[in-house]
N, C-alpha and C positions, 0 to 999 in steps of 0.2 A: 620224759613221759611222767605225767601224774599218774599216780597209783591209788586212787581213793578206795578205802575199805579193804586194804590188803595189809595183813598183819603178820609179824613174826611170833610164832607160838612157841617154838623150841630152838635151842642152840646146842650144838655139841662140838667138841674139839678133841683131837688127839695130838699132842705136842711132846715128843719125847725129850729126855734131858739133853741140855746143850753141852756141847764140848767148848771150853773156853778158848778164846782167841789166844790167850797166852800160851796154852798148850799147843795150838796150831803152830804158833811162831817158833816154839821150842822144838818141835819135830820138823821144821822146816817147810811146813805146808803153806804158811802165810807170812809175807815179808813183814818184818818189824817196822819198817818205815810206814807201811800202810795201816798198821795197828795203831800207831801214833796219829796218823793223819785222820783216819775215819772214825775212831773211837768207838768201834764195835766191841762187844764183849763175848759174843759166842754164836754158835749156830747149833740148832737142834738136829740131833743125828738119830736116825731110826734104826741103824744097823741093817739087818736082814728082814725087817718087817715089811712085807709087800705094800705098795701103796693102796691097792683095794682093801687089804685088811685093815689098815689105818682108816680108811673112809668108812668101812662097816662099823668100827668101834665109835667113830665120831657120830655117825648116824644113830647108833644104838643109844648113846648118851643123849642126843637130842629127844628121841622118843621117851625115854625113861624120865627125863627131867620134867616133861609136861604132861606125861600120862596119855600121850596119843597112841592109838593103835597103828602099827605099820601098815597093816592090811587095809586101812581106810585112806591110804594115799592115792592120789589120782595121777601123779606124774613123777618121774625121777629124772633129774638132770645131773650128769656127772661131769664136772670140769677138772681138767688135768693139763699140765704143760709139759710133762716128761713121760718117758716110756712107763706103761703101767704093768705089763706082763708079756706073754707070748705074742709075737707079731700076728696079726690077723684075728686076734681075740679082743673083745671089748669089755672094759671092766665094769660097766654099769650093771651087766647081767649077774655079776658076782653078788651085788647087793640085791638084786631082783630075787636070786635064788635063796639067799640067806636071811631076807628081811621082809621085803614088801610083797613078794608073790608075783605070779605071772600076768595078772590082769592090769598091771601098771604100764603106761607108756614110759619107756626108758631110753634116754638119749645121751650120747656123749657130747660134750661141748669143748670144742678145741679152740679156745679163744686166748690161750697163753695165760699171762698173769692177771688178765681181766676176765677170766672165765666165770667167776662168781658174779660179776656184774651182768654179763650176758645172760646167765642163768636166771638172775633176779628179774630181768626184763621179760624173758620168755615165760617164766613161771607166773609172774603177776598177771600177764595178759591171759594165760591159760586159766588160772583159778578164777579170775573175774569173768571170763567167758562162760565157764562151766556153771558158776553161780548164777549168771544172768539166765542161762538156758534152763536151769533148775527152778528158777522164779523164787529163789531164796529158801527153798525147802531144806537144803543142807549145805553146810560149809564145805569147801573144797580145799584140799591140802596138797601141797608139792613138797617134795624133798629134794634139796639142793646140796650136793656135796662137792668137795674140792680135795684132791690128795695128791701128793708127790713124794717120793723117796729119791733124792738125787744122788744117794751113795752107789753109783754104778760106774763101770767102765765108760769111757768116752765122755765123762763129766768129772770136773774137779770143782767141788763146792766151794773152795777157798779162793779160786781165781775165776769164778763163773763170769763175772761181769765188773765193770768199773764202779767201785764205791759200795759194794755189797758182797756178802757171802750167802750161800743157799743153805736154808735150813729145811728140814723134813717136817711135814705136819699134814693133818686133815682137818677139815671143818665141815659142819653140817648145819643147814638152816631149814626149819619147817615154816613154810609160807602157806597162809591160810586166809580165807574171807571171814573166819570167826574172830571177833574182837579179842585182842590179847595184850600182853604188857608193852609190846612195841609195835609201832606202825611205820610201815614203809610208805613215806609220803611222795617221793619221786625218785626216779632212776634214769639215767641216760648215758649214751655212748656216741663218740664221733670219731671217725678216722682221718688221720693226716696221711694219705697214701703216698704222698710224694717222699715220705721218709721211710717207706718200707725197706729200703736197702740198708737202713741202720742196723737191722738184725739179720740181714743176709750177708752184708759185706761184699766181697768178690767171690764168694763160694758159688760154684755151679749149681744149677738147679737139678741136673741130672748127671750121674746117679745120685739119689738122696744120700747125704753124709752117713747115716747110720748103716747103710747097706754096704758101705765100703770101708767101715771102721773109722770114720773121721770123727774127732772129738767136737763137742760144742764149745765154743769160745767166743762169747759175746764181746770181750775185750778187743780181740783181733778184728772181729767183724766192725765193731764201732770205729776202730782206727782205720780200716779200709773205707768206711763210709765218709769219714772226715777227709781222708786223702782224695777221695773222688771229689769232694766238694772244692778242695784246693785246686784240683786239676780242671775246674770249670763246671762240675755238676750242680745239682740243685740243692745240695745238702744244707748249706747255710741258710738259705731261705726257708727250707722245710723246718729246721730247728726253730727259727724265729716264729713260724706259724704254729708249731706245737705249743710253744709258750702262750701265744694269743688265744688259741682256741681252747686251751685249758681253762683260762680265766672266763672266756665266754661260756663254756660248758658249765662251769661252776655257778655263774650268774644265772644261767637259764634254769639249772636244777633247783637252786634255791628259791627262784621265782615260782616255779611249779609246786614246790613244796609249801608256798606261802610265807616264807620267812626271809629275813636279810642275814647278812654276815654277822651282825651283832648278836644274832640269836644262836649263833653256832656255839655249842659248849665245847665240843671236842672235835678233832680232825684225825681220822684214820687214814694214813698215807702208805706208800710202800716202805717196808723195813729196809731203808737204805742207810747210808752214812749220814751223819749229822749235817754236814755241809749241803748234801743233796736235798734233804728234807727241808732244811731251813731255806735254802735259796729257790729251789723249784716249786716249793709248795707254801710253807708258812709265810715267808716274807713276801711272796708274790701275792698271797691273799690278805695281807696286812694284819696277820694274826701272830701272836708271841708263840715261841716254841713250847711254852708250858701247856698250850692247848693241844699239842700234837701227842701222838703215841710212841714218839721215838724212843723214849727212855725204857720202854718195855720192848719195842721192836729190835733194839740193838742187842738184846739178850738171846734172841732165838734165830736171827737171820731172816732172809727174805724167803718166805714160805710159799713160793709159787702163786696160785690163785687163793690162798687162805690168808694173807696178811690182814685184810680188814675185818674178816669175820672173827678171826682168833683176837685181834685187838678189841672188837666189840665185846666179845665174851669176857676178856680180861677186865675191861672197864667195868662191866657189870658186877663181877665177882669182887672187885677191889673198891667199889663205891665211887668210881670215877664218872658214872652216869647215874642220875637220879630222875624220878618222875618230873616231866617238864622239860627235860634236856633234850638237845638235838645233837646227833652225830653226823657229820659230814664224812662220807667215805669218798676217797679219790684214789684213782689207780691209772697206770700207764702200762700198755702191753705192746708187743709186736704188731705191726700193721701200719703206722704206729696208731694204736687205739687209745683213747682217752675215755675214762668212765668215771661217773660220780653217782652218788646216792645219798638221800637224806633219810634218817631214821629218827623218829621221836619216841622217847620213853614215856609211856603212859602210866605204868605202875612198875613196882619191883618185880623182877623176874621170880617166878615160883621157886626156883632152886637157890635164890639169893636171899629169900625172906628169913 
């Protein structure tokens, strides 16, 4: 989806200090053989800080950095992939109460690790539609947040999935029709529904796992999915399709952004192991690992829906992106969903000057 005249005005993050992989190995939480194989160095651990509180801190930073007033926000989209608080309660209203006020449309986005991409698509359409209706009289701003604290019962961050460990973090984006330092050129998603069992495995749909105290284990579910493929299921073909559709989605998104692969300065993928980032992303795109954000991602772990936005903020703060550069963001989530977006840096971010 092309997103003309949609800009990033502010970014905010909350990333707690990481616990070193070496410490996790020493305490028996993470196998030494995997530490050597995957070359990850740590995972951000928030302790007992609730995910909605982390989201609030990231959002407050985004507003403060660019000087935007929270009460001038038109829509709030809250992306998450793990439990946020009491069952039956929705976390976006915590930010509404403490930050943006009651006149803002607030919606929770349950799109797993690709939640921020879904939020970008929804928010871009929303702010452009409101801007058109207002006939350019005033810019419209959306607040997008993502937040997860995985340090809970029924979750082991060190063995959550194959080739990655789970880190806690929150991220926030202020998306607007007002020209700013970065422009969202295009964003898109596609689902390979034939692979939905990859994150379900053989687990029954009812009663839902958390209601009976069943832990989340993507390793086990992935193994069950592969076994089903060996037993005559559609798994193998679905995995091949995931690869092909990833490349097709990136090609489409780059075309909608009006650039080619040679124009891509950096790539923000999932914070996975080196071999996964290299094989499934960088080599597949024909790009060197030096253009990836893996060296940073390996220090904080897989941050739910915040991987790409936290990486974008890191690149801006460290000079990894400069005016004229393009960032390709690419993600994978349960569904299986594939998402991508292209951001062009127009000027130095105000908080980086």
